[in-house]
N, C-alpha and C positions, 0 to 999 in steps of 0.2 A: 533238515533232511542231511543225510550223512551220504558221502558217495565215498567209493574206495577206488584209490589207484594202484597201481605197482610200478614200481621205477626199481630196478635192480632187485629184485625180488622182495622187498621192501614195503608191507603196506602201509603207507600215508593218505591218513583222513583227509579228507577235502570237504569243508564244509561250505556248504551254498545256504545262501539270506533264503529261507521260505518265503514262498508268492503269498503274501496276505491279501485278503479280499475284501476295500473298504468299499463300503455304500452307502453311500453319502444319507440316503432317507434313515440306514440306521446309527447316525452320529447326532448326539447332541444337539441343538438346536444354537449353533454357535453364533448365527449372526443373530440371534437376539440380543445379543449387546449391542448390537448396533440400534440405532434409529429406524422406524419406517421409512420403506423407500430407498434402501442404502444399498452398494451393491461392491460389498467387501472383495479383494482381492485374494488370489490364491495365498499368499504370504499372510495376510492378516487371519484370514479362516484359518490356516494352520497354525497359527500363533493362538488363537482363541481355544481349538480344542486339545493343544496341549497342557490346557490346564483344568479338562473335561474328562480326556480319556486317559485312560493308562498307557496305551498301546495308539501315539496317535499318528494319523498318516504323516508325509513327508511334503512338504511344499510342492513336489514336483506331480506325486499324484493327484494332490487335488488339485492342482493345475489341468493335468489328461481328464481327470472327470469336468470339470469346468467347460474345457473345449470340446468334450466329446457331449454334453449337452447344450451347445451353442451359448454359452455365456460367456465366454471369451474371445477376446480375435487374434490371434497370434500376428507377431509386427516384426516379421525377420530383417526385415527393412531398414529398420532402425539403427539410428550411429550406436555402436556400444560404447555404454554409461565407463569403460575403462580409458574411451579415447578423449575425455573432455579432461581440463585441466582445475580441478575442485578449490573452492575456498569456503574457508566459516570463519564468522567472525568468533572470538576467542571469548568473549563475555554477553549475558544477554543485554539488550539495548545498546550492543557493540555500533550496529547497526542494523536500519528498519530497512527492507525493499518496499518498492511502491510502485503500483503500474496500475491502469483500469482496462479492463474487458468489456465487449457489449453482451449484451441480452437481448430479451424482446419478454414482452407482456401479452397474455393469451390472445388480443387482437391485433400481434403482429407489430404492436409499438415497439422501436427500438428503445432501450434505455443501456446505461451503461451502470458499472458498479467497480468501486474502487477499494482495493486491497492495499493491507499494510499488517508486513509479515515480516518478523524478528531474525534476522538471518541467523544465528544462533541456535535457540531452541527452533524455530518452525513457529513459533505463536502467532495467532490471527489477531494481530493488537484490533482490527478495527476492519469493516467490512458492510460499506453503504451505496444504494442502488441511489440513484440520480437518471432524471430525465433527459436532461444533459451537463454534462461536468464544467463546470467552471474553476475560475480561479479561487476563490473565497470560497467553495468546495472544498477542494482539498485541504486547506488549511483549517478548514471548521473537522472533517474528519481526520487530520493531523493532532491538533489538540482535544481530540475529543475520545483518542488512543492514549494519549500522554496523560491525561487526566488518572486513567486507570489503572498504566504501567509505567511511567516516569520518561521521561523527555530521552532520544536515543543519543550519542556520540557525534551518531553523522546518521546523513540518509541517501538510499540509492534510488537511482531511478532513471527512466529513458528519456530523451528528449522532447517529448510530447510538450506542445505550445502551453499547457496547463500547469505545468512544472516547467520549466525555465524559458525566459526571453531572449536567451543567448543567440540562436539564431535573428533577434531583430534585433541584435545592441542593444538589450534591455533585460532585464530584468521583471521577474512576475510577482506574484502577494508571497507564494512561498519560499522563493529566495528570499524576500527581505523579511520575510520572519524568522525563517534558520539564521540568518546571520543574527539580527537582533537579538537568538539563544544563543550565539555562539555554539553552535551544531553544523560539523563539517557536510557539506551538500555535495555528491558523487554524482556525475551520469554515465552511464553506459556508451561504448562505440555505437557509430550509427550504423545500423541494419546489423547490432550483434546482439541477438536477445539473452542470448547465454549469460552475458552479463547480470543479467535480472532473472538469472535458472530458476531460483525458489519461488520465486513470486508468479513468473509463468508457469511454472508448473503446478503450483497449486492452483491455478484458474480452472485446469483441467480437472482436476479433484473436485472443485467446487461445482462445476456446469454437469460432472458426473450426478452429482448429489442434485441438483436443482433439476433436471432433467426427469428423473425419478417422481418428482411432484407433481402435484396437481398444480396446470400452468398457471402463474398468478393472473390477475385481473388488473391489478393496478401495483401502482409503486410500494403502496404498505403492508401487500399480502407478500411481495417481493420481499420485503425488508424484515417480515417477519421469520419468512424461511432462511433467509442469511444471519439473521441471530441465534435461529436454532440451531444449525448446522456448527456456528463457530462453537457452540456449549459442546456439543459433540466432538467436535475436530480437538481443540483447546484439551478438553479434560477427559475423554473417552477412547478416542481412536489410536491406537497405538502406529505411531510412525516408524516405518522403516531405516528412515536414513538416521533414528534417533534410536536403534538398537531394542524398538520396539516399546519404546519411554512414550509416553503421553507430554504434546508439547509444554503445559504448564509445568508437570513435573521437572523437565529441562528446566525452563526458565528459573524456577525458585531455587534449584540447586546452587547457581554461585550468585555472587554478589554482581551490580547492575553497574555495569556503564555509565559515564555519565557526558555531556558536553565539558570539553577541555579547553576551546576556544574563549576566549574573552567575547564578549557580544562588543559586535562591531559600533564603533563612535557615530554619534550622530552628527552629519554633515551640517555644520551653521554656516549661513553666507547671509550678507544683502546684496541687494540688484536693483539698481534704481533703472527706471524704467519708465513710458509715458502711455497712457492708454489711449488706444488706438480711434479712429472714428465711428468705429462699430462697439464700442465700450467693453475692449476685452486686451487681456495681457497676454504677453508667453511666457513660457520657462522652462526649459531644458530638465528633465527630472528622467535619472534611470534611463539616458540614453533616446528617448522621445521630446519631442515638443510638445508641452500644455499646454492647450488657450483655456485661457481663466477670466471668463466675464464677470462684469463687477456694476454693467448698467450703465446706457448712453448718457446717464445723466452725468456721467463722468470725464465725458470723451475730450481728449487731449490734455488732461492731466497731468503732472508730474507726480510721480508716486516712489516709493520704496518697498519691495517685498524683502520679507524678513523670511531667511527660510531654516528650519530646524528639522532636517531630514524632509518627512512625506506634509510636516505641518507649515503652512503658507500663512502672514499675516501681508494683507496688502495695504498700506498707512500714506497717507498726505505727507507732503511737505511741513504741513502746519501741525504733524501730529494726530490726525483724524483718522480711526480705523475705519475703512470702505470695505472689507469682509477679510473673514476668517474661515480656513478650511484648512481638512486633509486631502491629500490626491490621493485618489483614487489609481493605483497603477495601471490598472485594465483598462484606463481609457484615458486617450485624448483629449476630450472635451469633458471639461469640468462643470458642468451647469450649476446653476444656482439653486441653494436647495433653501433657501429662504434664509432672510436679513439676523444677523447676531448683533444683540444688543450690546453697544458700547459699554457701557459701564461692567460689564462683562469681563470683556477681551482687550480693552482699550490699553488696561495698567498692565498687563503681560505683555502684550507688544511693544509697547517702550522700555519693557524690563528686556525685552529681545534684541533691541535696537541697542 
């Protein structure tokens, strides 16, 4: 549309942008590129339409249409993005962010979902559901992801009890495994979730997807939904923070970082002790006193504890092996799990001494 204005008698053309009428019912189905029951936002829809229309609407136009139809909720009270101090790893696998978020089954039973996210590419490394998340579950989820994408150089998490034993002056299983692999472990400051902001924001995206699904009746159904979302999120969903590239494409663009630290040396020591009247000995490990039963038949007997990290051999002064075990760092009491045949471990115990 052309308008004319006169200034000092000279005609000056003033061009104004025509008011285009975009009707969403006339658009190609941009959301058909998304799996059923997903709700892409204004920027995602606009991005998909650019590849299908010669004259695609702007993000603001799409946002207004979504708002007018009650498909989006304005949040003017949110803190502006410009006020945050941003950081991003330079390479894939340089840092993984790890966090758990609550969810529930169809009958209301609470569950927990553990998510691992690559800081550089936003790749979803792993997403596993548990009834109750425990320390061994965290390690299993970590290694399951590393088998597909490699070990990271560092891991970032909050200070939850399954992630760190620092508040209890000890270490949990994850910390021991990361030390053993030479991986740097970093924690966010207490009451400052912005440090793990990428995985925290991912929780919102994941839950928005889950709310659109049929409520899962079992843990297996939830896991099926998580696996389906992981494929869509990593391979098909354009990510706004990545310039509308997919996380998998960004992850594959650069070389991968690797653990740079030397694996932690194994702590070897020999401790002399006396079995108490109840048939137990004690050993301090990772800042906690561990109670190790060997049986009342050995009460008041002098023994030596041969310690190599979490591996413990209890040997009499005569060289007889009483018990061999690997300490469970999550338990103070180490129950008897069955007797070890002497001919299998006695030679190893004597070698350690």
